[in-house]
C-alpha positions in Angstrom: -81.1 -161.9 -115.4 -84.0 -162.0 -117.8 -83.8 -165.0 -120.2 -82.2 -164.3 -124.1 -84.7 -164.5 -126.5 -81.9 -164.1 -129.5 -78.6 -165.5 -129.1 -75.4 -165.8 -131.4 -73.5 -168.7 -131.5 -69.8 -168.4 -132.3 -68.6 -171.9 -133.1 -64.8 -173.6 -133.0 -63.2 -176.5 -133.1 -63.0 -176.6 -128.9 -63.8 -173.0 -127.9 -67.5 -171.9 -128.0 -68.7 -168.4 -127.2 -72.2 -167.5 -126.3 -73.8 -163.9 -126.8 -77.5 -163.2 -126.0 -80.2 -160.4 -126.2 -83.5 -160.1 -124.6 -86.5 -158.9 -126.8 -85.3 -155.3 -126.8 -81.9 -155.9 -127.5 -79.8 -155.8 -124.2 -76.8 -157.7 -123.8 -78.0 -160.4 -120.8 -75.8 -163.3 -121.6 -72.2 -163.7 -122.6 -70.4 -167.2 -121.5 -67.1 -169.4 -122.9 -68.3 -173.0 -123.7 -66.1 -175.9 -124.1 -67.0 -178.2 -126.9 -68.1 -180.8 -124.0 -70.7 -178.3 -122.7 -72.1 -177.0 -125.6 -75.2 -179.3 -126.2 -75.9 -179.3 -121.8 -75.9 -175.8 -121.9 -78.7 -175.0 -124.5 -80.8 -178.0 -123.2 -81.3 -175.5 -120.0 -81.8 -172.5 -121.8 -85.7 -171.5 -122.9 -86.3 -171.7 -126.4 -85.2 -169.1 -128.2 -83.3 -167.4 -131.9 -80.2 -168.8 -131.9 -77.9 -167.9 -134.8 -75.2 -169.3 -136.6 -71.9 -168.7 -139.0 -72.4 -171.1 -142.2 -69.1 -172.9 -141.4 -67.6 -176.0 -140.5 -69.2 -177.4 -138.4 -71.9 -175.2 -138.5 -75.1 -177.8 -140.0 -73.9 -180.1 -137.2 -74.8 -177.7 -134.6 -78.0 -176.2 -135.9 -79.3 -180.1 -136.0 -78.2 -180.5 -132.7 -80.1 -177.6 -131.3 -82.7 -177.8 -133.6 -83.4 -181.5 -132.0 -83.4 -179.3 -128.4 -86.8 -176.9 -129.7 -84.6 -173.8 -130.6 -85.3 -171.7 -133.9 -81.5 -172.2 -135.6 -80.3 -170.2 -138.7 -77.1 -170.3 -140.6 -75.9 -167.1 -141.4 -73.3 -166.7 -144.7 -70.4 -165.6 -142.7 -69.6 -162.4 -145.6 -73.3 -160.9 -144.1 -72.0 -161.0 -140.0 -68.6 -159.0 -141.0 -70.7 -156.0 -141.2 -71.8 -155.9 -137.9 -68.5 -156.8 -136.0 -68.0 -153.5 -134.4 -64.2 -153.7 -132.9 -61.6 -156.1 -133.7 -62.3 -159.3 -134.4 -62.6 -161.5 -131.4 -64.5 -164.4 -130.1 -67.1 -162.1 -128.4 -67.2 -159.7 -131.1 -68.5 -162.3 -133.6 -70.7 -163.6 -131.1 -72.1 -160.0 -130.6 -71.9 -159.7 -134.5 -73.7 -163.0 -135.2 -76.8 -161.8 -132.3 -77.4 -158.6 -134.4 -77.1 -159.7 -138.1 -79.6 -163.2 -136.9 -82.3 -160.2 -136.2 -82.2 -158.5 -139.6 -85.6 -158.3 -141.5 -83.7 -159.1 -144.4 -80.8 -161.1 -143.4 -80.7 -164.4 -146.1 -80.1 -167.8 -144.6 -78.4 -170.6 -145.3 -80.8 -173.6 -145.0 -79.5 -176.7 -143.0 -78.4 -179.8 -144.9 -79.5 -183.1 -143.5 -77.1 -185.8 -142.7 -77.6 -187.4 -146.2 -77.1 -184.8 -148.3 -73.7 -184.2 -146.2 -72.8 -187.5 -146.8 -73.7 -187.2 -150.3 -71.4 -183.7 -150.8 -69.0 -185.4 -148.9 -68.5 -187.8 -151.6 -68.4 -185.0 -154.1 -65.7 -183.6 -152.2 -63.8 -186.4 -151.8 -63.6 -187.1 -155.6 -62.6 -183.8 -156.4 -60.0 -183.9 -154.2 -58.8 -187.6 -155.2 -59.2 -186.6 -159.4 -56.8 -182.8 -158.4 -54.3 -185.1 -156.8 -54.7 -187.4 -159.9 -53.8 -184.3 -162.3 -50.9 -183.2 -160.2 -49.6 -186.9 -160.5 -50.2 -187.4 -164.5 -48.7 -183.5 -165.0 -45.3 -184.3 -162.5 -45.0 -187.8 -164.8 -45.4 -186.0 -167.8 -42.7 -183.2 -166.8 -40.6 -185.7 -165.8 -40.7 -188.0 -168.6 -39.9 -184.8 -170.9 -36.6 -184.2 -169.4 -36.0 -187.5 -171.1 -37.2 -186.3 -174.4 -40.5 -188.2 -174.1 -44.0 -186.1 -174.8 -47.0 -186.9 -175.6 -50.4 -185.0 -176.6 -52.1 -183.2 -173.4 -55.1 -184.9 -171.5 -55.8 -188.2 -169.3 -57.2 -190.2 -172.4 -53.4 -190.4 -174.0 -51.8 -191.5 -170.2 -51.8 -195.2 -171.6 -49.1 -193.8 -174.8 -47.5 -192.4 -171.6 -47.1 -195.5 -169.3 -45.9 -197.6 -172.8 -43.2 -195.4 -173.0 -42.2 -195.4 -169.9 -42.1 -199.3 -169.9 -40.3 -199.4 -173.7 -36.3 -200.0 -172.9 -35.5 -198.1 -176.0 -36.1 -195.1 -174.3 -33.2 -195.0 -172.3 -34.5 -194.1 -169.1 -32.6 -194.6 -166.3 -33.1 -197.5 -164.3 -33.2 -194.9 -160.7 -35.9 -192.5 -162.5 -38.2 -195.5 -164.1 -38.7 -196.9 -160.5 -39.9 -193.5 -159.1 -41.7 -192.8 -162.4 -43.4 -196.7 -162.6 -44.6 -195.7 -158.3 -45.9 -192.4 -159.8 -47.9 -194.4 -162.2 -48.8 -197.1 -159.4 -50.3 -194.2 -158.1 -52.2 -192.5 -160.5 -53.9 -196.1 -161.3 -55.1 -196.2 -157.5 -56.9 -192.8 -157.4 -58.1 -193.8 -161.2 -59.9 -196.9 -159.6 -60.9 -194.9 -156.3 -62.6 -191.7 -158.3 -64.4 -194.6 -160.4 -65.8 -196.3 -157.3 -66.8 -192.6 -156.1 -69.0 -191.7 -159.5 -70.2 -195.5 -159.1 -71.7 -194.8 -155.9 -72.8 -190.7 -156.8 -74.8 -192.6 -159.8 -76.0 -194.5 -157.7 -77.3 -192.0 -155.0 -78.6 -190.2 -157.9 -81.2 -193.0 -159.5 -82.5 -193.5 -155.7 -83.3 -189.0 -155.5 -86.2 -187.8 -157.3 -85.0 -184.4 -157.2 -81.6 -185.6 -159.0 -83.2 -187.8 -161.6 -85.4 -185.5 -162.6 -82.2 -182.7 -163.2 -80.3 -185.0 -165.0 -83.1 -184.5 -167.6 -81.4 -181.3 -168.6 -79.2 -181.3 -171.8 -75.6 -181.6 -170.5 -76.8 -181.8 -166.5 -75.3 -185.8 -165.9 -75.7 -187.6 -162.7 -72.3 -185.5 -160.9 -74.0 -182.5 -162.0 -77.9 -183.2 -160.5 -77.0 -185.1 -157.1 -74.4 -182.3 -156.7 -77.8 -179.9 -157.3 -80.0 -182.1 -155.4 -77.6 -182.3 -152.6 -77.2 -178.6 -151.9 -80.3 -176.7 -153.2 -82.2 -178.1 -149.9 -85.0 -175.9 -150.3 -85.7 -174.2 -153.8 -88.7 -172.0 -152.2 -85.6 -170.0 -150.8 -85.0 -167.9 -154.0 -87.7 -166.2 -155.5 -86.9 -167.2 -159.2 -84.7 -169.1 -161.6 -82.6 -165.9 -161.8 -81.9 -165.5 -158.7 -80.6 -169.1 -158.3 -78.2 -168.2 -161.1 -77.1 -164.9 -159.2 -76.5 -166.9 -156.1 -74.4 -169.4 -158.4 -72.2 -166.1 -159.8 -73.6 -167.0 -163.0 -74.5 -162.7 -163.8 -72.4 -160.3 -164.4 -70.6 -158.3 -161.5 -72.5 -154.7 -161.1 -70.5 -151.7 -160.4 -72.9 -148.9 -161.2 -73.7 -145.5 -159.9 -75.6 -141.7 -160.9 -77.7 -143.8 -163.0 -75.3 -145.5 -165.3 -75.2 -149.3 -165.3 -71.7 -150.9 -165.4 -71.6 -154.5 -166.1 -68.5 -156.7 -165.9 -67.4 -160.4 -165.6 -69.4 -162.7 -163.9 -69.0 -162.4 -159.9 -68.2 -166.1 -159.2 -70.2 -165.9 -156.2 -72.1 -168.7 -154.2 -71.0 -172.4 -154.8 -67.7 -172.4 -157.1 -68.4 -176.3 -157.3 -71.2 -175.9 -158.7 -70.4 -173.4 -161.1 -67.8 -175.9 -162.5 -70.1 -178.6 -162.9 -72.4 -176.2 -164.8 -69.6 -174.5 -167.0 -68.0 -177.7 -168.5 -71.4 -180.0 -169.0 -73.0 -176.9 -171.0 -69.1 -176.9 -172.9 -70.0 -180.3 -174.0 -73.4 -179.4 -175.1 -71.2 -176.3 -177.2 -69.2 -179.4 -178.7 -72.7 -181.5 -179.5 -74.2 -178.2 -181.2 -70.7 -177.8 -183.5 -70.5 -181.4 -184.5 -74.4 -182.0 -184.9 -75.8 -178.8 -186.5 -79.5 -180.0 -184.9 -82.3 -178.6 -185.2 -81.9 -178.2 -181.3 -79.0 -177.0 -181.3 -80.0 -173.2 -183.4 -80.3 -171.0 -180.5 -76.4 -172.3 -179.1 -75.5 -172.2 -182.7 -76.5 -168.5 -183.5 -75.4 -167.5 -180.4 -71.6 -169.0 -181.1 -71.3 -166.8 -184.1 -72.0 -163.7 -182.3 -69.9 -164.6 -179.1 -66.9 -166.6 -177.4 -67.3 -170.1 -176.7 -66.3 -169.5 -173.3 -68.9 -166.6 -172.4 -71.8 -168.8 -174.7 -71.1 -172.0 -172.0 -71.6 -169.4 -168.9 -75.0 -168.4 -170.9 -76.1 -171.6 -170.6 -75.0 -172.3 -167.4 -77.2 -169.6 -166.1 -79.5 -171.0 -168.4 -79.1 -174.3 -167.2 -79.4 -172.9 -163.2 -83.1 -171.3 -163.9 -84.4 -174.3 -165.4 -83.0 -176.4 -162.2 -84.6 -174.1 -160.5 -88.5 -174.5 -162.3 -88.1 -178.4 -162.4 -87.1 -178.0 -158.4 -89.9 -176.0 -157.6 -92.5 -177.5 -160.0 -91.5 -181.8 -159.5 -91.2 -181.8 -163.5 -88.9 -183.1 -165.8 -86.8 -181.1 -168.7 -89.3 -180.0 -171.8 -87.3 -179.3 -175.0 -89.1 -176.0 -176.4 -90.8 -176.5 -179.8 -88.8 -176.9 -182.6 -90.4 -174.0 -185.2 -89.9 -174.4 -188.7 -88.1 -171.6 -190.8 -90.5 -169.5 -192.4 
């Protein structure tokens, strides 16, 4: 049996499936491996092209197999699915990966370094704690509303809610007061942890050259800049800034046929976290534009006169993504466009 030139590796927690094909595409290897057997198995194989789905653990195994000299490529799972010929199982998935990795027009995911994955873990952990804090604050507000205590929404109004909880005149029973006080302690602990994580993100942003350049874009702060720098490992994979914006799902969904173009809402494809950060940052830009009416915001204010604010924030996020691509490609900082005098 000849050695495989192309290998599809379906990874999991404990059981891995290998499908190998020769240079003509004929199957020459099918093997089921335990986790402890994977590294030594590929160490004994000749150098080959290995395809892996870009799922949890994919970047780790890509780094491990690259250290053995193999050419490893990560494929988005949605691009592998059309190559599954039968019902879904590990062997069929490995065969589909082996077929997909050889396609000339296939798109691949760049392999992240350990440092980049560490920064993204910091971002994801912070996002999780923010969601947990929001759940607790909403629960606190709902419980206190049962006793007729209501304050305006917003995390900045939480001290008012806590002050009313501690006020004996509100008439909250002791058993409820103890439970709500425990929720407040949890909220304060989460707030402390979130601030510590944000400090670490800002510190990393200051040490990373790409993140520092990205933070010069209006509406892009250290959190968004560090997330962009850690996620977009190789900007040359995108042909232009428009392709990066499309990858982030910031372009209209197209359903055209018969020569008739039909555009809908944004596709919402790609990295949901990055898309949210950009849109939230551009919402802050809109608030500044409405408040200051400075000449630098003339384009934004003109757009706000014709379109809803949410649509404008998405348009600005699309523009920011294209600017970010240009900054990463050219190694420059953001330069504000020249303001032309009115005729």
